[in-house]
C-alpha positions as CSV (number, residue, x, y, z in Angstrom):
1,M,66.8,34.6,-101.9
2,M,66.7,34.0,-105.5
3,K,69.9,32.7,-106.1
4,Y,69.2,29.9,-103.6
5,L,65.7,29.2,-105.2
6,F,67.1,29.0,-108.7
7,M,70.0,26.1,-106.9
8,L,67.8,24.3,-105.3
9,F,65.4,23.7,-108.8
10,V,68.5,22.5,-110.4
11,L,69.6,20.0,-107.9
12,I,65.8,19.0,-108.0
13,F,66.0,19.1,-111.7
14,F,69.2,16.7,-111.7
15,F,68.0,14.4,-108.7
16,V,64.9,13.9,-110.7
17,A,67.0,13.5,-114.3
18,A,69.1,10.9,-112.9
19,S,66.5,8.5,-110.7
20,S,65.0,8.8,-114.7
21,Y,68.0,7.7,-116.3
22,A,68.6,5.0,-113.5
23,Q,65.5,3.6,-114.1
24,Q,65.8,3.6,-117.6
25,R,69.3,2.1,-117.4
26,R,68.1,-1.0,-115.2
27,R,70.7,-3.3,-114.7
28,I,69.3,-6.5,-116.7
29,R,70.7,-9.9,-116.5
30,V,71.2,-12.6,-119.1
31,S,72.3,-15.7,-118.6
32,N,74.9,-17.6,-121.2
33,A,75.9,-21.4,-120.6
34,N,79.8,-20.6,-122.1
35,F,81.4,-18.4,-124.3
36,S,81.1,-19.8,-127.2
37,F,80.9,-19.5,-131.0
38,T,77.1,-19.2,-130.6
39,A,77.4,-16.6,-128.1
40,L,79.5,-14.3,-130.3
41,P,76.2,-11.4,-131.1
42,L,75.8,-11.4,-127.4
43,L,79.7,-10.9,-126.5
44,A,80.0,-8.7,-129.7
45,A,76.9,-6.4,-128.9
46,R,78.3,-6.3,-125.1
47,E,81.7,-5.2,-126.0
48,W,80.8,-2.6,-128.8
49,K,78.3,-0.7,-126.8
50,L,75.1,-1.8,-128.6
51,F,73.1,-3.1,-125.8
52,A,74.0,1.2,-124.5
53,D,73.1,2.2,-127.6
54,Q,69.6,0.8,-126.8
55,G,69.6,2.2,-123.6
56,L,70.5,-1.2,-121.8
57,D,72.4,-2.0,-118.9
58,I,73.0,-5.7,-119.5
59,E,75.2,-8.2,-117.4
60,I,75.9,-11.1,-118.8
61,I,76.1,-14.7,-116.0
62,L,77.8,-18.1,-117.1
63,M,75.3,-20.5,-115.9
64,R,74.2,-23.8,-117.3
65,S,71.0,-24.3,-119.3
66,A,69.2,-26.0,-116.3
67,A,70.2,-23.9,-113.5
68,S,69.0,-20.8,-115.7
69,A,65.5,-22.1,-116.5
70,A,65.1,-22.2,-112.7
71,A,66.4,-18.8,-112.2
72,L,64.7,-17.2,-115.3
73,G,61.4,-18.5,-113.4
74,S,62.5,-16.8,-109.7
75,G,63.1,-13.2,-111.9
76,D,66.6,-13.7,-111.0
77,L,67.1,-13.4,-114.8
78,A,65.4,-11.4,-117.3
79,Y,66.7,-13.2,-120.4
80,T,68.0,-16.6,-120.9
81,S,70.8,-16.5,-124.3
82,G,70.0,-19.3,-125.9
83,I,67.2,-21.9,-127.8
84,G,67.4,-25.4,-127.6
85,P,66.3,-28.7,-126.1
86,A,67.1,-27.4,-122.7
87,S,65.1,-23.9,-122.8
88,I,62.2,-25.6,-124.7
89,S,61.4,-28.4,-122.7
90,A,61.5,-26.1,-119.7
91,T,58.8,-24.0,-121.3
92,L,56.9,-27.7,-122.0
93,S,57.5,-28.4,-118.4
94,G,55.6,-25.5,-117.3
95,L,58.0,-22.2,-117.3
96,D,55.4,-19.8,-118.8
97,S,58.3,-18.5,-121.3
98,R,59.0,-18.1,-124.9
99,A,61.8,-18.6,-127.6
100,L,62.1,-15.1,-129.1
101,W,64.9,-14.3,-131.1
102,S,68.2,-16.7,-133.1
103,S,71.8,-16.4,-133.2
104,S,71.5,-18.5,-136.5
105,N,68.8,-20.7,-137.8
106,R,71.9,-22.8,-138.6
107,I,74.2,-24.5,-136.5
108,A,78.0,-25.1,-136.8
109,Y,78.6,-28.6,-135.9
110,W,81.0,-31.1,-138.0
111,L,80.5,-34.7,-137.6
112,M,84.4,-35.7,-137.6
113,A,86.3,-38.7,-137.6
114,K,89.9,-40.3,-138.3
115,P,90.6,-40.8,-141.7
116,E,89.7,-44.7,-141.7
117,F,86.6,-43.6,-141.4
118,K,85.1,-43.0,-145.4
119,S,81.6,-41.8,-144.8
120,V,78.8,-41.6,-142.1
121,R,77.5,-45.9,-143.1
122,D,81.1,-46.5,-141.7
123,L,80.5,-45.6,-138.4
124,K,77.6,-48.0,-137.8
125,G,78.4,-49.9,-134.4
126,K,80.4,-46.7,-133.2
127,K,81.2,-44.8,-130.6
128,I,80.2,-41.1,-131.2
129,G,80.9,-38.2,-128.8
130,V,78.6,-35.3,-128.0
131,S,78.8,-32.5,-125.5
132,G,75.8,-33.6,-124.0
133,L,72.9,-36.1,-124.3
134,G,69.7,-34.4,-125.1
135,G,71.3,-31.2,-125.6
136,T,71.4,-29.0,-129.3
137,S,74.2,-30.9,-130.6
138,H,73.2,-34.4,-129.8
139,V,69.9,-33.7,-131.1
140,A,70.7,-31.9,-133.9
141,M,73.9,-35.2,-135.0
142,T,70.9,-37.3,-134.7
143,L,68.4,-35.6,-137.0
144,A,71.4,-35.3,-139.7
145,L,72.5,-38.7,-139.2
146,E,69.1,-40.3,-139.6
147,K,68.9,-38.5,-143.3
148,N,72.2,-39.9,-144.5
149,G,71.1,-43.7,-143.4
150,L,72.1,-44.5,-139.7
151,R,69.5,-43.9,-136.9
152,P,70.1,-44.3,-133.6
153,K,70.5,-47.9,-132.4
154,D,72.9,-47.7,-135.1
155,Y,75.7,-46.6,-133.2
156,V,76.4,-45.2,-128.9
157,A,76.4,-41.6,-128.7
158,L,78.6,-40.8,-125.6
159,S,78.3,-37.6,-123.4
160,V,82.0,-35.7,-123.6
161,P,82.6,-32.6,-122.2
162,S,83.9,-30.6,-125.1
163,G,87.6,-29.8,-123.9
164,Q,87.5,-33.6,-124.3
165,L,85.8,-34.3,-127.2
166,V,89.5,-34.2,-129.6
167,P,91.7,-35.9,-127.0
168,S,89.0,-38.7,-127.1
169,L,88.8,-39.2,-130.7
170,E,92.8,-39.2,-130.8
171,S,92.6,-41.8,-127.8
172,G,90.2,-44.3,-129.6
173,F,88.0,-43.5,-126.8
174,V,85.1,-42.5,-129.6
175,D,85.4,-42.9,-133.0
176,A,83.6,-39.7,-134.3
177,A,82.5,-36.5,-132.8
178,A,80.3,-33.9,-133.1
179,L,82.3,-30.8,-133.2
180,N,81.8,-26.9,-132.8
181,P,84.3,-24.0,-133.3
182,P,87.2,-23.8,-131.9
183,Y,87.1,-27.9,-131.6
184,M,86.6,-28.6,-135.3
185,F,89.6,-26.7,-136.4
186,F,91.9,-28.3,-133.2
187,A,90.6,-32.1,-134.9
188,Q,91.6,-30.7,-138.0
189,R,95.0,-30.1,-137.5
190,R,95.1,-33.4,-136.1
191,G,94.2,-35.4,-138.8
192,V,90.8,-36.0,-138.2
193,H,88.4,-35.3,-141.0
194,R,84.7,-34.1,-141.3
195,L,82.3,-36.4,-142.2
196,L,78.9,-34.5,-142.6
197,D,78.3,-30.9,-142.0
198,I,75.2,-31.3,-139.6
199,G,74.1,-27.8,-140.1
200,S,73.7,-28.0,-143.4
201,F,70.9,-31.3,-143.1
202,V,69.1,-29.7,-140.3
203,E,67.1,-26.1,-140.1
204,M,67.7,-25.5,-135.4
205,P,68.0,-22.6,-133.6
206,S,71.8,-21.7,-132.8
207,G,72.2,-19.4,-129.3
208,G,69.5,-16.7,-129.2
209,L,67.4,-15.6,-126.6
210,T,64.3,-16.9,-124.3
211,A,62.5,-14.8,-121.9
212,L,59.3,-15.3,-119.2
213,T,55.6,-14.3,-121.5
214,K,55.6,-11.2,-118.3
215,T,58.5,-10.0,-119.2
216,I,57.8,-9.8,-122.9
217,R,53.6,-8.4,-121.9
218,A,55.5,-5.8,-119.3
219,R,58.9,-4.8,-121.3
220,P,58.0,-5.1,-124.7
221,D,60.5,-2.0,-125.8
222,E,63.2,-3.7,-123.4
223,V,62.5,-7.0,-125.1
224,K,62.8,-5.4,-128.8
225,G,65.8,-3.7,-127.9
226,V,67.6,-6.4,-126.5
227,I,67.0,-8.3,-129.9
228,R,68.1,-5.4,-131.7
229,A,71.1,-4.9,-130.2
230,Q,72.5,-8.2,-131.3
231,Q,70.8,-8.2,-134.5
232,I,72.7,-4.9,-135.5
233,A,75.8,-6.9,-133.6
234,K,75.7,-9.9,-136.5
235,R,75.5,-7.1,-139.3
236,E,78.3,-5.3,-138.0
237,M,80.3,-8.8,-137.1
238,L,79.5,-9.7,-141.3
239,R,80.9,-6.0,-142.2
240,S,83.9,-6.0,-139.8
241,R,86.4,-8.8,-140.3
242,E,89.3,-7.4,-138.6
243,R,87.2,-6.2,-135.8
244,T,85.7,-9.6,-135.4
245,L,88.7,-11.1,-135.2
246,D,90.0,-9.2,-132.6
247,L,86.4,-10.2,-131.0
248,I,87.1,-13.4,-131.2
249,T,90.8,-14.2,-130.0
250,G,90.3,-11.5,-127.5
251,V,87.0,-12.8,-125.7
252,L,86.8,-16.4,-126.6
253,K,90.4,-16.7,-126.4
254,M,91.5,-17.8,-129.2
255,D,94.7,-18.4,-131.7
256,K,94.9,-16.2,-134.8
257,E,94.4,-19.1,-137.2
258,T,91.3,-20.0,-135.4
259,A,90.1,-17.1,-134.7
260,A,90.3,-16.7,-138.6
261,A,88.9,-20.2,-139.5
262,T,85.9,-19.2,-137.3
263,Y,84.9,-16.0,-139.1
264,K,84.1,-18.1,-141.8
265,V,81.9,-20.2,-140.2
266,V,80.3,-16.5,-139.0
267,E,80.0,-15.6,-142.8
268,A,78.2,-18.7,-143.7
269,S,76.0,-18.4,-140.4
270,F,75.1,-15.2,-138.7
271,N,74.0,-13.8,-142.4
272,D,69.9,-14.4,-141.2
273,T,67.4,-12.2,-139.8
274,G,67.3,-14.2,-136.7
275,I,63.8,-14.9,-136.9
276,P,62.4,-18.9,-135.3
277,T,61.2,-20.5,-137.8
278,P,58.3,-23.6,-137.3
279,E,61.1,-25.6,-138.7
280,G,64.2,-25.2,-136.8
281,I,61.7,-25.6,-133.6
282,G,59.9,-27.9,-134.6
283,N,63.4,-30.4,-135.1
284,I,63.4,-29.7,-131.7
285,I,60.4,-30.7,-130.3
286,R,60.5,-34.1,-132.5
287,A,64.0,-34.7,-131.1
288,I,62.6,-34.2,-127.7
289,K,59.8,-36.3,-128.3
290,A,62.3,-39.0,-129.2
291,G,63.8,-38.8,-126.5
292,G,60.4,-39.9,-124.9
293,R,59.7,-36.6,-123.4
294,F,56.0,-35.1,-124.2
295,K,55.3,-38.0,-126.8
296,D,51.2,-37.8,-126.2
297,R,51.0,-34.0,-126.7
298,N,50.1,-32.0,-129.6
299,I,52.6,-28.9,-129.5
300,A,52.3,-25.8,-131.3
301,F,55.0,-23.6,-132.9
302,E,53.0,-20.6,-130.6
303,D,53.3,-22.7,-127.0
304,V,56.8,-22.6,-127.1
305,A,57.8,-19.2,-129.4
306,D,57.2,-15.7,-130.1
307,P,58.8,-14.1,-133.0
308,R,56.5,-11.0,-133.4
309,F,59.9,-8.9,-132.2
310,A,62.8,-10.2,-134.1
311,I,59.9,-10.1,-137.2
312,E,59.4,-6.3,-135.9
313,V,63.2,-5.7,-136.0
314,A,64.2,-7.5,-139.1
315,E,62.1,-5.5,-140.7
316,E,63.2,-2.4,-139.3
317,L,66.7,-3.3,-140.4
318,G,66.0,-3.9,-143.9
319,Y,66.4,-7.6,-144.3
320,K,64.3,-9.6,-146.4
321,L,61.7,-11.7,-145.1
322,P,59.9,-14.7,-146.6
C-alpha cells in the first residue's frame, strides 16, 4: 500500500512541477517587421538560447508595423520588436504602449548616390529613394539633410521597396537612396558611393522593444528578462566576431563578404546601453509632427517611453551610465 501511495505522490509531484514549468515558460509572441540588421539582437537571443536562459519561450512573428500595433492592442502579441515612427505614432493614437529598449541609439543608414553627385547639395531638385515614407529611414534622412542644408522642399522623397532601391539607383529612377545593411554594400560594389552617414548626424532608436503598459505592470520580471536577453546578445555579438558572422550568414542569408562588412556596422552600433533617450525619442516625435500629425500636442518623453527596465539591465551588466 505504501509503495502505491509513494508512486502516487511522485506522479502528483511531477505533474505539479511540469504544470509550474509550463507556466514559467509561457509562449511569448514578439513581432518583427523583417529579418534585417536591426533584428540581429533579437535573432541572436533566440538562436543562442539567451531567451531560454532567462526562462522565456519566445516565438518571433514576421509582421508589418501597422499590423503589429493592432495585434499588440488585441493581445495577440506580447511585444513589438522595434521603436520608430510607426510604434510611437500608435502610442500617440491611443495604444497604451511604451518604448522600452533599443537595439541602438544610432541608426545604420547611408545616403548613397552615383559618383556624379559629389555632395548633398547636388541633390537639390533630385529624387531620393527611401524604404517607406514616414518610416525610420525617411525620418532620419530628413533630419540629417536639414543639418546639411537641404530642406524637404528641396528634393523629392520616393517610397521604394528595400530590395528595389539599388536597382532604382542604377536605372536612374532615383538619384540617391537611403540604404542600410546589406543594401549599402551591394550599392558600393556597383559603383555607388556614400554622400552621408545618416546615423552620425541623428540620434534615433534603431530596433528595440515596445509593450503595452498593462504588460509592464503585470509582468515586470518577464519584461526585464526579454530586455536582458537581447542586451546580453548585443554584448556577445561584439565579443565573438566569428559566431556573429555565422549568425549573419545563416539567419540573414548574406554572403561572407557582405556579412563581414555588416559586422563592422555592428561594432559601431551595438555598443550602447539600449536605454531609449529623450533626444532620440524626441527626434521621432519632431519628425512625426513635421509630417502633420499631433502638431498642437505637447508630448513628453514619458508619454511614449519607459526606460526603467533598460536602465536596470544596463546597471546589472556593468554598463557605464551617463
